[in-house]
C-alpha positions in Angstrom: 109.9 -85.2 -164.6 106.4 -84.0 -165.3 103.7 -84.2 -168.0 102.4 -87.1 -170.1 105.7 -89.0 -170.0 105.8 -88.9 -166.2 102.1 -90.0 -166.0 102.7 -92.8 -168.4 105.7 -94.1 -166.3 103.6 -93.9 -163.2 100.8 -95.9 -164.8 103.4 -98.5 -165.9 104.5 -98.8 -162.3 100.9 -99.1 -161.0 100.1 -101.8 -163.6 103.2 -103.8 -162.7 104.4 -103.7 -166.3 108.0 -103.4 -165.1 107.9 -107.1 -164.3 108.3 -109.9 -166.7 104.7 -110.9 -166.5 101.7 -109.4 -168.2 98.6 -108.2 -166.3 95.0 -109.2 -167.3 92.9 -112.4 -167.6 95.5 -114.2 -169.6 98.3 -113.6 -167.2 98.6 -117.3 -166.3 99.1 -118.2 -170.0 101.6 -115.4 -170.6 103.6 -115.6 -167.4 106.6 -116.9 -169.1 106.6 -114.2 -171.8 108.7 -111.1 -171.6 106.9 -107.8 -171.0 107.9 -106.7 -174.5 105.6 -109.4 -176.0 102.6 -108.4 -173.9 99.5 -107.5 -176.0 98.0 -104.0 -175.7 96.2 -103.4 -172.4 93.0 -101.4 -172.2 92.9 -99.1 -169.2 90.1 -99.5 -166.8 88.0 -96.5 -166.0 89.8 -95.3 -162.9 93.2 -95.7 -164.4 92.0 -93.8 -167.5 90.6 -91.1 -165.3 94.0 -90.8 -163.6 95.8 -90.6 -166.9 93.4 -88.0 -168.2 93.6 -85.8 -165.1 97.4 -85.9 -165.0 97.6 -85.1 -168.7 94.9 -82.4 -168.9 95.2 -80.8 -165.5 98.6 -81.8 -164.3 97.3 -83.3 -161.1 95.6 -86.6 -159.9 91.8 -86.7 -159.9 89.8 -85.8 -156.9 88.5 -88.5 -154.6 84.8 -87.8 -155.5 85.7 -88.1 -159.2 87.3 -91.5 -158.7 84.3 -92.7 -156.8 81.9 -91.5 -159.5 83.9 -93.1 -162.3 84.3 -96.4 -160.4 80.5 -96.6 -159.9 79.8 -95.8 -163.5 82.5 -98.0 -164.9 83.5 -95.3 -167.4 84.8 -91.8 -167.7 81.9 -89.6 -168.9 82.6 -87.2 -171.8 81.2 -84.4 -169.6 84.0 -84.9 -167.1 86.6 -84.7 -169.9 85.0 -81.6 -171.2 85.1 -80.1 -167.7 88.8 -80.8 -167.5 89.3 -79.1 -170.9 87.4 -76.1 -169.7 89.4 -75.7 -166.5 92.1 -73.2 -165.7 94.4 -76.1 -164.9 94.1 -77.2 -168.6 95.2 -73.8 -169.7 98.1 -74.0 -167.3 99.0 -77.3 -168.9 98.9 -75.8 -172.4 101.3 -73.1 -171.2 103.7 -75.7 -170.1 103.4 -77.6 -173.3 104.1 -74.6 -175.4 107.0 -73.5 -173.2 108.6 -76.8 -174.2 107.9 -75.9 -177.8 108.7 -72.1 -177.8 111.6 -72.1 -175.4 110.7 -68.6 -174.1 113.8 -68.0 -172.0 115.8 -64.7 -172.0 117.7 -65.6 -168.8 121.0 -65.6 -170.7 120.5 -62.0 -171.8 121.2 -58.8 -170.0 118.0 -56.7 -169.9 119.0 -53.6 -168.1 119.0 -49.9 -168.4 122.0 -48.0 -167.1 123.0 -50.0 -163.9 123.2 -48.3 -160.5 124.9 -49.9 -157.6 125.6 -49.1 -153.9 128.8 -47.2 -153.3 129.4 -49.5 -150.3 127.6 -52.3 -148.5 126.8 -54.5 -151.5 126.1 -54.1 -155.2 122.3 -54.0 -155.4 120.6 -50.8 -154.2 117.4 -52.8 -153.7 119.0 -54.0 -150.5 118.4 -50.5 -149.2 114.7 -50.9 -149.7 114.8 -54.1 -147.6 116.7 -52.3 -144.9 114.4 -49.3 -144.8 111.4 -51.6 -144.2 113.2 -53.9 -141.7 113.7 -53.6 -138.0 117.2 -54.9 -137.2 117.5 -57.2 -134.2 120.3 -55.5 -132.2 119.6 -55.8 -128.5 121.3 -52.5 -127.5 121.5 -49.2 -129.2 124.9 -48.4 -130.7 126.6 -45.4 -129.1 129.1 -44.8 -131.8 129.1 -44.9 -135.6 126.6 -43.5 -138.1 123.5 -45.1 -136.5 122.9 -47.5 -139.4 122.1 -50.2 -136.9 118.6 -49.4 -135.8 117.2 -51.5 -133.0 113.9 -50.8 -131.2 115.7 -50.1 -128.0 117.3 -47.0 -129.6 113.9 -45.4 -130.1 113.2 -43.5 -126.9 111.1 -40.5 -125.8 114.3 -38.4 -125.6 115.4 -39.6 -129.1 112.2 -39.7 -131.2 113.9 -39.2 -134.5 116.4 -42.0 -134.2 116.3 -44.3 -137.3 115.2 -47.1 -134.9 111.8 -45.4 -134.5 111.0 -45.7 -138.2 109.6 -49.2 -138.6 108.2 -49.8 -135.0 106.4 -46.5 -135.2 105.0 -46.9 -138.7 105.0 -50.6 -139.4 107.0 -49.8 -142.6 108.9 -47.0 -144.1 107.1 -43.6 -143.9 108.8 -40.8 -145.8 106.9 -38.3 -143.6 108.6 -39.5 -140.4 111.9 -37.8 -139.6 113.1 -41.1 -138.1 112.6 -42.8 -141.5 114.4 -39.9 -143.3 117.3 -40.4 -140.8 117.3 -44.1 -141.7 117.6 -43.2 -145.4 120.6 -40.9 -144.5 122.3 -43.8 -142.7 122.4 -46.2 -145.7 124.7 -46.3 -148.6 124.4 -44.1 -151.7 123.8 -45.2 -155.3 126.0 -44.5 -158.3 126.2 -45.6 -161.9 128.6 -48.4 -162.4 130.0 -49.7 -165.7 131.7 -52.8 -167.0 135.2 -52.3 -165.9 135.2 -48.6 -166.4 133.4 -47.5 -163.2 132.6 -43.8 -163.4 136.2 -42.7 -164.3 135.2 -40.2 -167.0 133.0 -38.4 -164.5 134.8 -38.7 -161.2 138.2 -39.8 -162.1 139.4 -42.5 -159.7 137.0 -41.4 -157.0 134.9 -44.5 -157.0 131.5 -42.9 -156.6 130.3 -40.1 -154.4 130.8 -39.5 -150.7 127.9 -41.2 -148.9 128.5 -39.1 -145.8 128.3 -35.7 -147.6 124.8 -34.5 -148.3 124.2 -32.0 -151.2 121.3 -29.5 -151.2 118.9 -29.3 -154.2 120.1 -27.1 -157.1 117.7 -24.4 -155.8 117.1 -24.0 -152.1 113.8 -22.5 -150.9 114.2 -19.0 -149.3 113.1 -20.2 -145.9 115.4 -23.2 -145.8 118.1 -22.5 -143.2 120.1 -25.8 -143.7 122.1 -24.4 -146.5 123.8 -21.1 -147.3 122.3 -19.8 -150.5 122.0 -16.6 -152.6 118.8 -14.7 -153.1 118.2 -16.7 -156.3 118.3 -19.9 -154.2 121.6 -21.1 -155.6 123.4 -22.9 -152.7 127.0 -22.4 -151.8 129.5 -23.2 -149.1 132.9 -22.0 -147.9 135.7 -24.2 -149.2 137.6 -25.9 -146.3 140.7 -25.6 -148.4 140.6 -22.0 -149.5 137.9 -20.4 -147.4 136.4 -19.0 -150.6 132.8 -19.2 -151.7 132.2 -22.4 -153.7 129.0 -23.6 -155.3 127.5 -27.1 -155.1 126.2 -26.6 -158.7 127.4 -24.7 -161.7 125.2 -22.1 -163.4 123.4 -24.8 -165.4 122.6 -26.6 -162.1 125.0 -29.4 -162.9 126.6 -30.8 -159.7 130.2 -29.8 -159.0 132.8 -31.7 -157.0 133.2 -30.7 -153.4 136.2 -28.4 -153.1 138.5 -29.8 -150.3 141.5 -32.0 -150.0 139.7 -35.3 -149.9 137.0 -34.7 -152.6 139.1 -32.8 -155.2 142.8 -33.4 -154.4 145.7 -32.0 -156.2 148.2 -34.5 -157.4 151.7 -34.8 -158.9 153.2 -35.2 -162.4 156.8 -36.3 -163.1 158.9 -33.5 -164.5 160.2 -35.6 -167.3 158.2 -38.5 -168.7 159.7 -41.9 -168.7 158.2 -43.0 -172.0 160.0 -43.0 -175.4 161.3 -39.6 -176.2 160.3 -38.3 -172.8 156.6 -39.1 -173.3 154.5 -39.1 -170.1 153.1 -42.5 -169.0 150.4 -43.3 -166.5 153.1 -44.2 -164.0 154.3 -40.6 -164.2 151.3 -39.4 -162.2 151.0 -40.1 -158.5 149.2 -38.7 -155.5 150.8 -36.3 -153.0 152.2 -37.8 -149.9 153.1 -37.0 -146.3 154.5 -38.7 -143.2 152.0 -39.3 -140.4 152.9 -41.2 -137.2 156.0 -42.6 -138.8 154.3 -43.9 -141.9 153.8 -42.6 -145.4 150.3 -41.5 -146.2 149.2 -40.7 -149.8 146.6 -38.1 -150.7 146.2 -34.3 -150.6 146.5 -32.6 -147.3 147.7 -29.2 -146.0 151.0 -31.0 -145.0 151.2 -33.1 -148.2 153.7 -32.5 -151.0 155.0 -34.0 -154.2 158.0 -36.2 -154.2 161.3 -34.9 -155.6 161.2 -34.8 -159.4 157.4 -34.2 -159.5 155.4 -31.0 -159.9 152.0 -30.4 -158.3 149.0 -30.4 -160.6 146.1 -28.2 -159.5 142.8 -30.0 -159.7 140.3 -27.5 -161.3 137.2 -29.2 -159.6 135.1 -28.5 -162.6 132.8 -30.7 -164.8 135.1 -31.2 -167.8 135.0 -34.8 -168.8 138.1 -36.5 -170.1 140.1 -39.7 -170.1 143.8 -39.2 -169.4 146.9 -40.7 -168.1 146.1 -39.3 -164.7 142.9 -41.4 -164.3 144.2 -43.3 -161.3 145.1 -40.3 -159.2 142.7 -37.6 -160.5 139.7 -37.5 -158.1 136.5 -35.4 -158.2 133.8 -36.5 -155.9 130.5 -35.0 -154.9 127.9 -35.8 -152.2 124.5 -37.4 -152.3 120.8 -36.4 -152.3 117.7 -38.1 -151.0 115.4 -38.8 -154.0 112.6 -41.1 -155.1 113.0 -43.7 -157.9 110.4 -45.5 -160.0 111.5 -48.8 -158.5 111.7 -47.5 -154.9 108.1 -46.3 -154.6 107.7 -43.8 -151.7 111.1 -44.6 -150.2 113.7 -41.8 -150.0 117.0 -43.2 -151.3 120.5 -41.9 -151.2 121.6 -41.1 -154.8 124.9 -39.6 -155.8 124.3 -36.0 -156.9 125.3 -36.6 -160.5 122.9 -39.6 -160.8 120.1 -37.7 -159.1 119.8 -35.2 -162.0 116.4 -35.5 -163.7 116.9 -33.6 -166.9 116.2 -35.3 -170.2 118.6 -33.4 -172.4 122.2 -32.4 -172.0 122.7 -28.7 -171.1 125.9 -28.8 -173.2 124.8 -30.4 -176.5 121.0 -30.4 -176.3 121.0 -34.0 -177.2 118.9 -36.6 -175.3 120.7 -37.9 -172.3 122.2 -41.3 -172.8 123.3 -42.2 -169.2 125.1 -45.4 -170.2 127.7 -43.3 -172.0 128.2 -41.3 -168.8 130.5 -38.8 -170.6 128.1 -36.0 -170.0 128.1 -34.6 -166.4 124.7 -33.0 -167.0 122.9 -36.3 -167.6 121.9 -38.3 -164.6 119.3 -41.1 -164.1 116.5 -38.9 -165.4 112.9 -38.2 -164.1 112.3 -40.6 -161.3 115.5 -42.4 -162.1 113.9 -43.9 -165.2 117.1 -44.1 -167.2 118.7 -46.4 -164.6 118.0 -49.8 -163.1 119.3 -51.5 -160.0 122.2 -53.9 -160.7 123.6 -56.9 -158.9 126.9 -56.2 -160.7 128.5 -57.0 -164.0 128.0 -60.6 -165.0 126.1 -61.4 -161.8 124.5 -64.8 -161.7 121.2 -63.3 -160.5 119.4 -60.3 -161.8 118.1 -57.5 -159.7 114.4 -57.5 -158.8 113.7 -54.7 -161.3 115.5 -56.6 -164.1 113.8 -59.9 -163.1 110.3 -58.3 -163.3 110.9 -57.3 -166.9 112.6 -60.5 -167.9 110.0 -62.8 -166.4 107.2 -60.7 -168.0 108.9 -61.0 -171.5 109.4 -64.8 -170.9 105.7 -65.3 -170.0 104.3 -63.1 -172.8 104.2 -65.6 -175.6 102.6 -68.2 -173.3 99.9 -65.7 -172.4 99.1 -65.2 -176.1 98.8 -68.9 -176.6 96.7 -69.3 -173.5 94.3 -66.5 -174.6 93.7 -68.1 -178.0 93.0 -71.5 -176.5 90.8 -70.1 -173.7 88.6 -68.2 -176.2 88.3 -71.2 -178.6 89.8 -69.2 -181.4 91.6 -70.6 -184.4 94.8 -72.1 -182.8 97.0 -70.5 -185.4 95.9 -67.1 -184.3 98.6 -67.6 -181.6 101.1 -67.1 -184.4 99.4 -64.2 -186.2 97.4 -62.1 -183.7 98.4 -58.6 -182.8 96.9 -59.1 -179.3 99.3 -59.4 -176.5 99.6 -58.9 -172.7 101.7 -56.6 -170.6 102.6 -55.9 -167.0 103.5 -52.7 -165.2 107.3 -53.3 -165.3 107.1 -54.2 -169.0 105.0 -51.1 -169.8 107.4 -48.9 -167.9 110.4 -50.4 -169.8 108.7 -49.9 -173.2 107.6 -46.4 -172.4 110.6 -45.0 -170.6 113.6 -47.3 -171.2 113.3 -49.0 -174.5 116.0 -46.9 -176.1 118.3 -47.2 -173.1 118.1 -51.0 -172.4 121.2 -52.8 -173.3 121.9 -56.5 -173.7 118.8 -57.1 -175.9 117.7 -54.1 -177.9 113.9 -53.8 -177.8 111.5 -51.5 -179.6 108.0 -50.5 -178.2 105.5 -53.0 -179.6 102.9 -50.3 -180.1 102.5 -46.5 -180.3 102.8 -44.8 -176.9 99.1 -44.0 -177.1 98.2 -47.7 -177.5 100.4 -48.9 -174.6 98.5 -49.3 -171.4 99.3 -46.7 -168.7 100.1 -49.0 -165.7 101.7 -48.4 -162.4 105.2 -49.8 -162.2 104.2 -52.0 -159.2 101.3 -53.7 -161.2 102.5 -57.2 -162.0 99.1 -58.4 -163.2 98.5 -59.0 -167.0 96.7 -56.5 -169.2 95.6 -57.1 -172.7 96.4 -54.6 -175.5 96.9 -54.5 -179.3 100.3 -54.2 -180.8 101.4 -52.6 -184.0 100.4 -53.9 -187.5 103.9 -55.5 -187.9 103.3 -58.0 -185.1 102.4 -61.7 -185.5 101.6 -63.5 -182.4 104.4 -65.2 -180.5 106.7 -64.9 -183.5 107.4 -61.2 -182.9 107.5 -61.3 -179.1 110.8 -60.3 -177.5 111.1 -63.8 -176.0 111.0 -65.4 -179.4 113.1 -62.8 -181.2 115.8 -62.8 -178.5 115.8 -66.5 -177.9 116.3 -67.1 -181.6 118.3 -64.0 -182.5 119.1 -64.5 -186.2 116.8 -64.9 -189.2 118.2 -68.4 -189.7 117.6 -69.5 -186.1 114.0 -68.1 -186.2 113.2 -70.0 -189.4 114.9 -73.2 -188.1 112.8 -73.1 -184.9 109.6 -72.3 -186.9 110.2 -75.3 -189.1 111.0 -77.5 -186.2 108.2 -76.6 -183.9 105.4 -75.7 -186.3 106.2 -77.7 -189.5 107.8 -80.8 -187.9 110.6 -80.4 -190.5 113.9 -79.7 -188.8 116.9 -79.1 -191.1 119.3 -82.0 -191.5 122.8 -81.9 -193.0 123.4 -83.3 -196.5 124.2 -87.0 -196.7 127.5 -86.4 -198.4 128.7 -83.8 -195.9 130.3 -80.5 -196.8 133.0 -79.8 -199.4 136.7 -79.4 -198.3 137.5 -76.0 -196.8 139.8 -75.1 -199.6 137.2 -75.8 -202.3 136.8 -72.6 -204.4 133.0 -72.9 -204.1 133.3 -71.9 -200.4 134.1 -68.3 -201.5 130.5 -67.7 -202.5 129.1 -65.2 -199.9 125.5 -66.1 -200.5 124.9 -69.2 -198.4 121.8 -70.1 -200.4 124.1 -70.6 -203.4 127.3 -71.9 -201.6 128.1 -75.6 -202.3 127.2 -77.9 -199.4 125.5 -75.0 -197.5 122.7 -74.6 -200.1 121.3 -78.0 -199.0 119.7 -76.1 -196.0 120.2 -72.5 -196.8 118.4 -72.6 -200.1 115.3 -72.9 -197.9 116.5 -71.0 -194.9 117.6 -67.8 -196.7 114.4 -67.2 -198.7 112.2 -67.9 -195.7 114.3 -65.6 -193.5 112.9 -62.7 -195.6 109.7 -62.9 -193.5 111.7 -61.5 -190.6 113.7 -59.1 -192.8 112.5 -56.0 -190.9 113.2 -57.5 -187.4 116.8 -56.8 -186.6 119.0 -59.8 -185.8 120.3 -60.2 -182.2 117.6 -57.9 -180.9 113.8 -57.5 -180.6 113.8 -54.3 -182.6 111.4 -53.7 -185.5 113.0 -51.6 -188.3 110.2 -49.3 -189.4 110.3 -48.4 -193.1 109.8 -44.8 -192.2 113.0 -44.8 -190.3 114.9 -47.6 -192.0 114.3 -47.5 -195.8 115.4 -50.5 -197.9 118.4 -48.4 -199.1 120.0 -45.4 -197.5 122.1 -43.1 -199.7 124.1 -41.9 -196.7 125.0 -45.5 -195.7 125.9 -46.2 -199.4 128.3 -43.3 -199.4 129.8 -44.6 -196.2 130.2 -48.1 -197.8 131.9 -46.7 -200.8 134.1 -44.0 -199.3 134.6 -45.4 -195.8 133.7 -42.0 -194.3 130.7 -40.7 -192.3 129.7 -44.2 -191.1 127.2 -43.7 -188.3 126.5 -46.5 -185.8 123.0 -46.8 -187.5 124.6 -47.5 -190.9 127.1 -50.0 -189.4 124.5 -51.8 -187.4 121.7 -52.2 -190.0 123.1 -51.5 -193.5 125.7 -53.0 -195.8 128.7 -50.8 -195.3 131.5 -53.3 -195.9 130.9 -55.2 -199.1 132.8 -58.5 -199.3 133.7 -58.2 -203.0 133.1 -56.2 -206.1 130.0 -58.1 -206.9 128.6 -57.3 -203.4 129.3 -53.5 -203.9 125.9 -53.2 -205.7 124.3 -53.8 -202.3 126.1 -50.8 -200.6 123.7 -49.0 -198.4 121.2 -51.9 -198.4 119.3 -52.8 -195.3 120.6 -56.2 -194.2 117.2 -57.8 -194.5 117.2 -57.0 -198.3 120.6 -58.5 -199.0 120.6 -61.1 -201.8 116.8 -61.0 -202.0 115.1 -62.2 -205.2 112.0 -60.6 -206.7 110.0 -63.4 -205.2 111.4 -62.9 -201.7 111.0 -59.1 -201.4 107.2 -59.1 -200.8 107.8 -61.5 -197.9 109.6 -58.7 -196.0 106.5 -56.6 -196.0 104.2 -59.6 -195.1 106.3 -60.4 -192.1 106.0 -63.6 -190.1 102.2 -63.6 -190.5 102.8 -64.3 -194.2 104.9 -67.3 -193.4 102.1 -68.7 -191.3 99.5 -68.1 -194.0 101.7 -69.9 -196.6 102.2 -72.9 -194.3 98.5 -73.1 -193.6 97.8 -73.1 -197.4 99.9 -76.2 -197.7 98.4 -78.0 -194.7 101.8 -78.4 -193.0 100.9 -76.4 -190.0 97.7 -78.4 -189.3 99.4 -81.7 -189.7 102.3 -80.8 -187.5 100.0 -79.4 -184.8 98.2 -82.8 -184.7 101.5 -84.7 -184.6 102.8 -82.5 -181.7 99.6 -82.8 -179.7 99.5 -86.6 -180.2 103.1 -87.0 -179.0 102.4 -84.9 -175.9 99.3 -87.0 -174.9 100.1 -90.5 -176.2 103.7 -90.3 -175.2 105.1 -91.3 -178.6 104.9 -90.3 -182.2 102.4 -91.7 -184.7 103.3 -95.1 -186.0 103.5 -95.8 -189.8 100.0 -97.3 -189.7 98.6 -94.4 -187.6 100.2 -91.9 -189.9 98.3 -93.6 -192.8 95.0 -94.2 -191.1 94.6 -91.9 -188.1 96.4 -88.7 -189.0 94.2 -87.7 -192.0 91.0 -88.1 -189.9 92.4 -86.2 -186.9 93.6 -83.4 -189.3 90.2 -83.3 -191.0 88.4 -83.0 -187.6 90.9 -80.3 -186.6 90.2 -78.3 -189.8 86.4 -78.8 -189.4 86.6 -77.3 -185.8 88.3 -74.3 -187.3 91.5 -75.4 -185.5 90.0 -75.5 -182.1 92.8 -76.7 -179.8 90.4 -78.1 -177.2 88.6 -80.1 -179.9 91.9 -81.5 -181.1 92.9 -82.6 -177.6 89.4 -84.1 -177.1 89.7 -86.2 -180.3 93.1 -87.5 -179.3 92.2 -88.6 -175.7 89.2 -90.4 -177.2 91.4 -92.2 -179.7 91.9 -96.0 -179.0 95.7 -95.5 -178.8 95.4 -93.1 -175.9 93.2 -95.5 -173.9 95.5 -98.4 -174.0 99.1 -99.2 -173.2 100.9 -100.9 -176.0 
């Protein structure tokens, strides 16, 4: 427990109020009374100081402060002002507003196309740790791949052993052959998907071969490691046929390695076992052979198909398909050493398909969308920017790369509030300002990955020219100005994602900023079979309209912020009505994902058909509500300020935080109006509001 409530309880303990006697000069008279009948107790100066310090700075007062206050017999206003000007006070305001805003996206996936290790664990960031770590083995392994790299392995006669990397350099050095050898010794990275793996690309291969290195698509003329043509196109002699085979096709797209293990032939039953002789998945199986008295499956010079099956020749090409032979069709390639945005200068093993850096498909010309992974020419893009390290599907913990983005988005609204309070601006600027803050990982996500992140769709908060150019490794905060559609914390990804629907956004706004949470009607809802339940407009449906008559009109302020996402629907791209989506709604044809996601394409009844092709945010809107869509959440704040509700609620909320309880009926009548007047007079200065409350008699006594 922390904050005002904890400090109050601590004071209660210090004052002995848990006992049945009352403290103070009249204790002898009141000793028989229960504590609930004790009169209010004025805090002495040192106890008041402790309470102020815990509330305003989150820590007890310093010894010299206690001494000074004890000598003076009071807490000087200058000391309170110093607390209010401290960074510790700003830290406290962040904690207070975290309780209010709930900026927590930890339940969301925030990831670009996930990459995982082919072996040795799911998260490829483990490779970074291993590359920078000296392992503790006491003796040098004499067998195996040399992954275990102890200092004793690094000798004058073996200077390029992986063990030499860290002792010689202190950390990974890509220019040291020993460090490059260490990269070769670790596992490779591949794209992994939810239950599908990379079957469309590699069949049942389960990633690339982490022991088979591929050359670059074009080999320098003086490179003797690889056979290559005069053009630099690398080739090899197939172990299976002895013929010339290429590592890449003419478009420089990786090809599977042509041998029995990487591109095996397999078997198909002569007559399918399905209805009418249809082939089933079970009618495909690998070749087999006897070895050492046991049956071994897989292609081999001595392998053959069982009786009743015919051999299927694997073409070893880049055709993508999903078929009945998925479980036995295998096409695997090798790896390459590459650099990734999240790996810095480390050379990491990446499967050859994933190591491709092109931005557009060589087959369709369309932008690469790696999470589809149905296009062999699309990899993880320049510097691996289309992909992100993954702990695995539904993992309890995010990867470090994902965590950096998630934590930045969670902190962003609190940074906005902090900046407003620190600069003594109008407190309600926190809910209208275009100013925001960004870190390197956040900037990289917005610049390079926004259209490829799944779990929570996000749109860049500003034009690319307005987003700060930051190194990915920079996790400090940088101020910038977002687009004109933004309104303080109310359009941050943390708020939009945490409250994913228009209704939940309005409900939280009313609860946290207007102190008016919605409550169900006293009479409850009508019976489920009541005909009035057929009304699709919740603002008009019986029972529901008790809340939704207010929720639905106010939801218009977020009408251009997509639900279940943090994506702004720009009018230039998403007009209020779209003729193509209307055609889709009427005919049921040519329905694009864009239409299905953002426009009315499935009217519930004949009456609703007039909304065919309408952006969801405009559905059922009245002429009074339509302007609110263009005003955005800032319009909602302006309207609430004009009624005085925002100011009154801000005072009530701050009072509860500091006094530890809500305003009494008497205080609501006598104290609230004056505090609100002072708050307005200070131009809604939050420090001034807090100062007024801690100087109020109710704060300085224990009732």
